[in-house]
N, C-alpha and C positions, 0 to 999 in steps of 0.2 A: 503494498500499501503505499510506502515511504515513496519508492520510485515513482509511483502514479501522481502523487503530491508534488513531488520535483518537475515531472512532465507538465502537469497543469499548472504550474506556477510558472514556468518557462513559457509557455502556451500565452498564458493572459500577459505576460510581462511584454512578449514580442508582439502581440498584437497592440497592446500599448503604446511601444515604442513605435511601430510603424504608422499607426495612425498620427503620432505626435510630429514624425517626419512629414507625414503627407500635409500636414495643416503649417508646418514650417517652410517648406521648401519654396511655396507661391511668393512669399515675403523676399528672397532672393531673387526669384526667375523675374518676378514684375516688380516695375515700380509703383509709387505711392497710388499717382493718378490712374492708372492701369486697375489697381486691388479696389480702388474707389469706385471703379464704375462696373466692376464684376461683381462685389459683393456688396455695394448700397444701393443697389436700384430700389430697393423696397423703401428705405429713409428717403431719399428722393422723391418716391411718389408721393409720400405724406408730409412733404416739406421739413424732415427733421434732420438735424446735422449728424452726418456719418462719419466715424474714426475707426480705420481698419482695424487697428489693435484694442481699440478700446470696447468695441461693438460687434468684433467678430471675430478675432484670434485669440484673446485673452479669455473668453467665455466659452468658446470651443475647447480650448485647453484644459480650461477648468473644469467641462464637465466631463471630458473623458478622463481626466485625472481622479473626478471625485468616482466615477464609475470604477475604474481601476483600484484605488484604494479601499472601496467601500466592500468590493468584492473579495480582496484579500482579507479584509477585517472578518466580514461574514464566514467565508469558505474556511480559513486556515486559525482564526480564533474562536470565535463565538460559537461555530456550529461542533467543530470537535471538541472542543475542550469544556463546553458547559452542557449543550443541548443532546449530542449523542450521549452524554455521562450522566443524563438525567438530572443535571444540575438548572433545574429551570427556572426558579426565580431568580435567579443571576444571570442565566442566558438571555432571558425574555428581557431584563431590562437594559442588558448591552445591546440587544438586539433592537429594541426601541431607539435608543440613545443613537445607535447608527442610522435608522431610518429617519428619525427628526433630523440630525446633522445633514444627512443626504437631500431630504426637503428643502431645508432652509439655502443650501449652498445652491441646490438645482433651482431655487426660486431667485436668488440674485443673480446667477448665470443668465438665466432667461430674461432677466429684468433688462441686463444689458443687450444679450442678444437679438431679442425681439424688442427693442427701445423705440423703434418706429410705431408702436402700437400707442405710445403715447400721443401721437399724433391722431388715431382713430378714434380712441374713447374722448368721452367729453371732459371727465375729470382724471385726475392723476390716481385717483383710488380705484377707479376702474379698470383701469391698467393693471395697477399693482394686484387688485382681484384676479384678474387675469392671470397674471404670472404665478400666483399661488394655487389656483385651479390646475394650470398645466404642470406645474412641479408636485402638484400631489398625484395627478394622472399619472407621471412618471414614475414617481416613487412605487406607487401602486403596483403599475406594469413591470416594473424593474423586480419587485420583491415576488412577485408571480413567476416571472420568467426565471429566477433564481431556483425557486421551489419546483419548478419542472427539470431545469437542469440537473438538480440534487437528485432526484428520484430518476432521472434518464440515466445518470450518470452509475447509479447505484446498481440499477438494473443491467447496465452493459458489462458492470463488473461482476457480477454474480453469474450472468449467462453467458458473457462472449470470453471473459478474460480467461476461465478454464481451458476452453476451445483454443484460444491463441496461444496457450503455453503447450497443447498437447497435439495440434494439428498442423504440421507446416504448411501445408497448402492454404488453410484458413490464415494462418500468420502472414504468409506472403501478400495473400489478397487484400486483407487489412492493411497492412503497411502500405502496400499500393495506394489503396483508397484514401488513407489519412494523407500521402504524400501529394495526392492530387488535391484532394480540400484543401491542403496548408498550401498549395500555388495559388487556387483562387482566392484564398483569405488574404495573401499577400498582395494580389494583382486588387483586389477591392480597398484594401486598407491604404494603397500607394493611390489608387483613384478618387478617393473620399474628397482629398481636399479641395481636387480641379471641379468636380461636377458628382452630384451624387446622382445623375442619371447614368453616367459612366460607370457609377460602382455597381447601380442596379444591372445595367447591359454585362458588366464582367460576371455577376452573381447568375444570370438566367443563362449565357452562352456556357460559364465555367461549369454550372450544376448540370446544364443539359447534356454536355459532352462528356462529362464524366461518367454520367448514367448510361449513355450509349456504349463510351469505351468499354467499360466494366461488364455489362451485359454482353457485348460482342464476346471479349475474351473468355469471360467463364461461363457462358450459357450457350449462346448462339454457336458459336465456334466449334467448342468441344462436342456439342452434338452434333456437329456436321462431321466431323472428323473422325471422332472416336466411337460415336453410335451410330454413325453412317446414316444418318437423315439424308433424303432425297435432295436433289437441287432445288425441286420445288418449294420445300417446306424450308430450304435454307434461306432463299430469296424471300419466301413469307416473312420469317422470323427478322429479316433483317429491316424490311419494310417497316413493321409493326413497330419494332425498337425504335427505329430514327422518328416515324411519326408521334408515337406514343409519347417519348420522353421529350420531344421538341414542345409538343401540343400542350403536354400537361405543366410543364414549367413557364409557359407564355401564361396560360390560364390563371397560374399562380400570381404571373409579375402584374396580370392586369387587375387582381382583387388589390395588390397594396398600391398601384399607381393611379389607377382607375383611367386610364385611357381607352380611347376608341377600338373597334374592331378592326380598323385597317391597320392601327399599330401593333395587333397581335398577329395578325396575318404575314405583316413585314417581319416580324423576328420571327416568326417560325418558319417563314422562306430562308432568311440568311441562317437559322440553325440546322435545316435540313440541308442546306448547301455545304455548310461546314463538315456536318456529319458523313455527307457522302463523299466531298472532295478531299477530306482532312483525317477525320477521325476513323473511318473503314479502312483506308489504306494502311493507315499507321498500325491500329490495333491489330491488323491481321499480319503485318510485318513482323510486329512483337510478340504476337502468338505463335508465329512458326519458328521464330527464331529461339524462342523459350522451350518450344517442343523439340527442336534439333538439341537445344542442349540438354534437355531431361534425357532424351534417346541416347544420347553421347553417355551422358552418364550410368545410365541404366546398363549399357553395352559395357563401360568400363568396371562399372562393380560386377556386373555378371564375370567377365572375365577376370578379374582379380579374386573374386569369392571362389569361383571355381580353381584358381590355381593355389589358392590360400587351402581351400578345403581338401585338395589333392594332397599338398604338402602336409598337411596336419594328419590326413588319414595315413599317409606312408610313413609319418614319424611314428604314429601310434600302432602302425601294423610290423613294420619292419624295424623292429629295435631287438637289442641283444635278448630282453625277457622271452619275446616270441620265439626267436631263433633258438634260443636255449631250451625250451620247451619242446621244440619240434624234434632237434637232435637229440635230446635224452628220450624221446620217444622213440625214434628211430634206432638208437641205439639198444634200447631196452627191448625192440622188438626183434633184433637181429641176433642177440642172446637168447631168447628165448624158442625162435625156430630159424628155418633156411630164410634165406634174403628174398624171397618172393614178397613179403609185405613190406619189406625195409625197401626194396626197390620201386616198390609202388607208390611207397610215401615220397622217395626221394624225387619221383617224376612229378608227382603232383606238385610237391613243393617248387619244383622247378617250373611247370606250367605258369604257377601263380607269381613266381619271380618275374615270368616272360609277357605275364599280361600287364604288371604293373609297370615293365621298362617300356612297354612299348605301345600297348592300345590304352594306357590309362591317359596317355598324351593327347588322343582324339576328342572331339566336341561329343560326338555320338558312336555308339557302335552297336552292333546286333545285339539283341536281348540276349541269344544262345552263347555269347562268349561272356557276358556277364553271369549266366545260370552256371556256365562251367566253370567260372572264378568261385562261385558258390558252392557250387560240389565238390569241388578239391578243397577249400576249406573244411568243409563237414567232414570231408573222408578223412582229413588229418585230425581234426578233432575226436572222431570215433576211434581212432587208433589210441589215442590219449586215454580215453575212458573206458576203454574194450573190455578191461576186466573187471569194471563195476558194474554187476547186474542192477543195481538201483538206479543206475542214470537211463532214461528212456529218450532216444532221438528218434523223431518222425519227420520224414522229409514227403512231401506231395506236392511234386512239381509236375505241371500238365502244359507241356509246350506244344501243344497240337495248333495252337492258333497264335504262337507267340514269333509272329513273324515282325515284330517291331524294332525300332531301335531306341537307345535310352542312352543316358549319361552314362558314364563308365564309373564305378565304384560305387553309387547311389544306394545300393541295398544292401551289400556286406557289411555298412557299419549295424544295420539291426541285428544281423547275425553274431556279429563279433561281439556285441553288448549281449545275448542272449546266451552265449556260451562264457563270456567273463563274469556273468552275475547270475546266472542260473543252474550252473553247474557244482556240485559240492559231493566230495568222495565221502562224507560222512552223512549226508541226509539224501531221502530220496529226490531224484529229479527229474524233470521232463522238459523237453525243448521241441516245439513243433514249429515247422517251416513250412509253408504252403505259397503255391505260385500259380496262377491261371491268367488267360487273357482272352478277351473277346478282339473282335477286328477293330475296335477303337478304346481298348481301356486294358491295363495291367493291374493285376491285384495280387498285393501280397501282404502275408500274414505271418507273423513273429509270435510265437507265445513261449513263454518260460517260466519255470517256478524262480521264486526270489527267495534266497536265504541272507539270515543276518550276518554281518562280517565283524570281525574283532575290531576294537576301537583301534588298532594300531595298524590296520591292514591299509596300505597305500592307495588300494583302489577303491576304498569305501565312498569316497566324495566324487568318484570319475564317471559314474554313470550317466551325470548329463552333458557332457563335454562332447563325445561323437554325437548323441543325437541333437544336441544344440548346431552342431557343424551341419548335420544331414538336413535340419529344417532350414537353415539359411541356403542351403544348395537349391532345396526345392522351390523356396520362394523366389530365389533368382533364374533357375531354368525352366521351372513350370509356373511362371504366376498365374494364378487363376486356373489350373488346368490339373490340380492335385487335390488329395484330399487326404490329410495324415491325423489318423486318431490313436490316440496313445492313453491305455488306463491301466492304472498301478494298484495294487493293494499290499496289503503288508507281504502276501504269501506270492502275488502273480503279478505277472508284466505281459501287457498284449499290447502289439503294435498292427495296425492296419493301414496300409497306403494303397490309394487307388491313384492311377496316373491317364489322364485321358491324352493319349500321343496322337490323336488326329484333331483335336480341337482347335 
């Protein structure tokens, strides 16, 4: 919240400084006679003496400073330190004091800024009554405006801020919207000193074109490119967006300035021309540029993730621990019987090494090669536990329709995890591995029993590393094309993986 307060203070101060600059720079650009002619026509109309500094510059600066300081006092002192902490008596007294001061200073500023009214009313008292009424209305309006701002800010913080923190796309979109609105506010503040009509025009065209730009970028263009809407729907959405945004803002402006219908038509026509000739091509170019950047990053991330995953897997598989177990198994087998099973084990280990040195570097391989690697791995593990009757290993692989290609080393982590954590030489253990295919999908299931490990076992906390690795690979290689379900209890672990290979 403190960061938001700092941002809020910075925005308010920035707007204040911009408005002060917009008021002061005409004093440098124009001479005193030009200033008299620009800002003193109402005084001349009612035969009143006009002084640019006394009747325009100082009252305008005073009103802006009054609004700024009152906002700071209420927003950063009275409300958070008293009203939000339920210190109602002191808080309300301070609030009333600020409002009274605001009313009195606004009445004084208005008496100078609208001094020509002394030539309109028959008595000075009548003019001052008008100044008091005007200041009272401005005070009430400012209070209501702050209440609306306070609750809108509160709603935004509670509803949008969590999304802003958790959703990168939403955060990027909101940052871009705030940046665009900030630019419009800067232009409005700079044009404020020259002409209220110019500031209104900046508001109209800025608001309408920002709306058109972001609807194009985040709704119309993605619907056309990502969801494959037809060109007819694309053109319809463009026309409705341009006309709708420009007409709506023009009607809002009409309620403020009370101009005629021709003025609204002219504003709408100019806004439509800007939307078609400037905003549409600019937003399309930026959208495509952003899309190319996203695709490039996704491709690089995919390649990096694939390489890193393969490297991590090789490190976890081909390590001294694994080789030591395999060699011990082969050595023990050679002592028990003739060299038939030993040579078989060596051949399977050689096939696995050959697969990891050659096929593992490809982007995709035939599924039967991945299955062959799985069978070699399972066969080696069978040799290790062959003398334990309480260990049951079931393999159900149906390759009749498995004429697909798959990313290499994608299935083995689940099997490796099952043997690492599902085998116990002291407890009854079971591993079931199943694989089948249709013309469009691959179905892979791994079930294993789970046994508690000793506290000092280095493999105790390593179960999630390989699975997290393969989850990341699936997300990178098969986005929206796979379904991975993992269920675990105190005694069982089950994995079900479906891959849509033709989606």
